[in-house]
N, C-alpha and C positions, 0 to 999 in steps of 0.2 A: 095797552101795551102793543108795540109794533114788533114784528118778527122779521128780522133781516137774515136771509139764508144765502150763503155762498156755496156754490156747487163745485165738487171736485172729487178726487179719490184720496183716501187716507194713505199715509206712509211716506217715508223719505224718497222712495222710488219715483213717486209721482209729483213731488212737491213743486218742481219747476216746470211742469207740463203746461202747455197752452190750455188744456182741459181744466186746469186748476186755478184759472184766473179769478174765479168766484171766491175761492178760499183766500187768495191773495188780497182781494178787495176788502173782505170783512176783517182780515188780519190787520190791514192798514187802518180801517175804521176803529177797531178796538184799540189800537196803539194811539192814534191821534186823539180820540175822545176818552181815553183812560178808563176803559172798561175793566171790570173785575177779571180775575183769572179764569182761564178756560177750564170747565169742569165737564165730566162725562154725564150727559143727560140726553134722553130721547134718542138713543142709539147714535149719538153724535157728540160733538164738543160744543158747549154753550157758554156764553159770557154775558153777564148783565151789566147794564149801564144806562146812561142818559145822553141823549143828543138834543141840545136845546132844552125844551120843557117836556120832551117825550121820553117815556120809559121804553127801553128797547132791549130785546134779547137778540144776540147774534148766534147763529147756528151753522156749524159745519158738519153735515151728515157724514158718518163714518161707515155707511152701509155700501159704499162704492156708488159711482154715478148712476148706474142702471137701476138701483134700488133706493134712490134718494127719497122717494115718496114715503117709504116706511118711517124714516126719521122725521121728515117734515110733517107728515100726517099726525104722528104721535104728539109732536110739540103743539100743533095747532089745536088739536082736540083737548089736550090737557090744559093749555093756557086759555082756551076759549077765545082764540084770536079770530076776529072776523076776516073773511077771505080777502077783503080789500085792504087789510092791514098786514098782509103777508107780502113781502118783497123778496124776490129771488134774483141774485146776480150770477151770471153765467157767461161762458164763452160762446161767441157767435161767429161761425166760419163764413157766413154770408155778408159780413161787414168787413170793410178794410181794417187792417191793424190800427188800433187806436181810436176807431170810431165808436160812438156810443149812442144807443137808443133806449128809450124807456116808455112803457105804456102798460095799461091794465088789460088783461085778457089777450086773446089771440091764439094762433096755432102754435104747435110745438116745433115745427120746421125740422123734424127728424132728430131733435135733441133728446137723447134717452133720459136724461135727468128730468126734463120737463114732462116728458111722457109719463114717467113714474109718478111725479107729483100730481099730475092731472088725473091719474088713475085712482089716487087715494083721496083727492079733494075736488072741489069745484075748480073751474078753469079761470076765474076772473081775478086772479092775484096779479100783482105788479111784477113786470119782468124788466130787468135792466140787462140789456144785451151789450156785451163788451167784445168788440171786433178783434178777431185774431187772424183774419185772412183765410183764404182758401188755397189749398195746394194745387188746384187746377184740374184735378180729376177725382171723381167720386171714389175710386178704389184706393186713393191715397189719403182719404180723410182720417181714417182711424189712426194711421201712423203719424199723421200731421199733428192731431190734437194730443196724442200720447207721447209726443216728443217735447223737450224743453224749449222754451223761448231762446232764440239766438241772442248772443251778447249785444248785437246791434239793436235788438228790440228794446233794450233798456232806455234808449233815447226817447221813446214815446211811452213805454210801459210805466216807468217810475213816475213821471209827471201826471199821467192819467190816474194812477192809483191815488196819488196825493190830491188831485182835483176831486175825485169821487168822494174821498173821506172829508175833504173840506166843505163840500156841498151836501153832505149827508143830511144836514138839518132840513133842507128843502125836500129831500126824498121822503123822510119820515113824516113830514108835515103834509104829504100828499100833493106837493107842488112839483110834479114831474117836469113840466115845461121849464119852470124856473131853475130846477136842478140841472137840466141839460144846458141851459143858458149860462149858469154859473160855471159849470165845468168847461164849457167852450171858452169863456172869457179867461179863465185861469190858464188854459192851454195856449191860447193866443198870446197871452203875456209872456208865458214861458218860452214859446217859440221865438218871439221877438227879441227877448233878452239873449237867447242862445245865438241867434243870427248876428246880433250886435257884438257878442263876445268873441265870435270866431275870427274876425279880422284882427282884433287886438291880440288874441292868442297867437295867430300866425306871425304877426309882426314881432312879438316877443321871442318867438322861436328862431327868427331869421338872424343869422350871425352878423355881427357888426363888422364893417370893413376896417381892418387894422390900419393905423396911420403908417406904420413901417411895413411895407409890403413884404419884406423878407421874413416878417413874423407870422405870416399866414400858416406856416407849417413848422413843426419842431425842427426839421432839418434846416429850414431857412433861418430860424432863430439862432441855431447853433452857428451857422455860417456867418451871420451878422456879428455875433459875439467874437468869433475868431478874427473877422476883419477889423473890428475895433481894437482888439488887442494888438494885431499886427501894426496898425497905424500908430498906436501909442509907442510900440517898441521902435518903429522907424523914426518917430519924432525924437525919442531919447537918443538914438544912435546918431542922428544928424546933429543934435546939440553937442554930443561928445566929439564929433569930427571937427566942428567949428572951434571948440575949446582947444583941441590939439593943434589946430592950425594957427591959433593965436599965440601959442607958447613958443 
């Protein structure tokens, strides 16, 4: 069995935070691959399912980020999961928004969730780093990660989560390089389609030039109708005058 862990903080207050992108990733994986319902296990929420031919458990620790290791350590020991079959998805401020990296082992780079996991387990688990960008100053980091993604971030966040879930089969098979390649390919295709659609959308929004220039504005349209009525009345009046002159 493979154990995929998404890191974040529990509760609606934190649901949209940058720090919770790990939760978002495993939620999307559970949805796309039709995992069973989330259940309370291992001081977290767990869901069972399969990705390809691999049995997988998804886990969202509910111990808060700084104590993630309590939940992950309990699950690893109970399920007897080899450290190489543990995969952790989390936010990375040292990567640009939407960038992705994956590898086994490495340092914790100041991430409290990773630090907690490494304190409870060995260090050679697989890490999937999801870039959320850096606020520019160290003292702003806590506020940055504990704030929600901006609406504009949906442009890259939604396609990225879709691409991660679509390539999850590579990830659980231990093919991290091919996982990254598949994600990049999907994102490139999505960006190309988006760029192609924008000029079309802009053209559709552009108002067409009316044939009757007086109809560009409601006031002009009303003026045109009045002019037509006046011309018709004048025509009838002239016809009447001619008739009177002939009598």
